[in-house]
C-alpha positions as CSV (number, residue, x, y, z in Angstrom):
1,M,49.7,93.6,5.3
2,I,48.8,91.2,2.5
3,Y,51.1,88.4,3.6
4,P,49.5,87.9,7.1
5,L,46.1,87.8,5.4
6,L,47.3,85.2,2.9
7,G,48.8,83.2,5.7
8,V,45.4,83.2,7.6
9,L,43.7,82.2,4.3
10,A,46.1,79.3,3.7
11,L,45.5,78.1,7.3
12,A,41.8,78.2,6.9
13,I,41.9,76.4,3.6
14,G,44.3,73.8,5.0
15,G,42.0,73.3,8.0
16,C,39.0,72.7,5.7
17,V,41.0,70.2,3.6
18,C,42.0,68.3,6.8
19,V,38.4,68.2,8.0
20,V,37.3,66.6,4.7
21,W,40.3,64.2,4.7
22,A,39.7,63.2,8.3
23,E,36.1,62.3,7.5
24,R,37.4,59.9,4.9
25,G,39.8,58.3,7.4
26,G,43.1,60.2,7.1
27,P,46.1,59.7,9.3
28,R,46.2,60.7,12.9
29,W,47.8,64.2,12.4
30,V,45.0,65.0,9.9
31,R,42.4,64.1,12.5
32,V,44.1,66.3,15.1
33,V,44.2,69.3,12.7
34,A,40.6,68.7,11.8
35,A,39.6,68.6,15.5
36,L,41.5,71.9,16.1
37,T,39.8,73.5,13.1
38,R,36.3,72.4,14.3
39,G,37.1,73.6,17.8
40,A,38.2,77.0,16.5
41,G,35.1,77.3,14.4
42,E,32.9,76.5,17.5
43,L,34.7,79.1,19.5
44,L,34.3,81.7,16.9
45,S,30.6,80.8,16.5
46,T,30.0,81.0,20.2
47,A,31.8,84.3,20.5
48,Q,29.8,85.8,17.7
49,K,26.5,84.6,19.2
50,S,27.4,86.0,22.6
51,G,28.5,89.3,21.0
52,R,25.1,89.6,19.3
53,R,23.3,89.0,22.7
54,R,25.3,91.8,24.3
55,G,24.4,94.3,21.6
56,G,27.6,93.9,19.6
57,S,28.0,95.1,16.0
58,G,26.2,92.2,14.3
59,D,24.4,92.8,11.1
60,T,20.8,93.1,12.3
61,D,19.4,95.9,10.1
62,G,18.5,93.4,7.3
63,D,19.6,95.7,4.4
């Protein structure tokens, strides 16, 4: 179970590195990975917002 989680963490860190590198003018493949990372982030953000509107399990109790 730990190896898949480490893989996801490595992909997330790699995506963040590519976003920063692309902002500084990296090669084409870095810009592609950065665009995919940003797109995945937008999808997750949109899904999370729509889940809250539908009464999902968002943290709204303000503990």
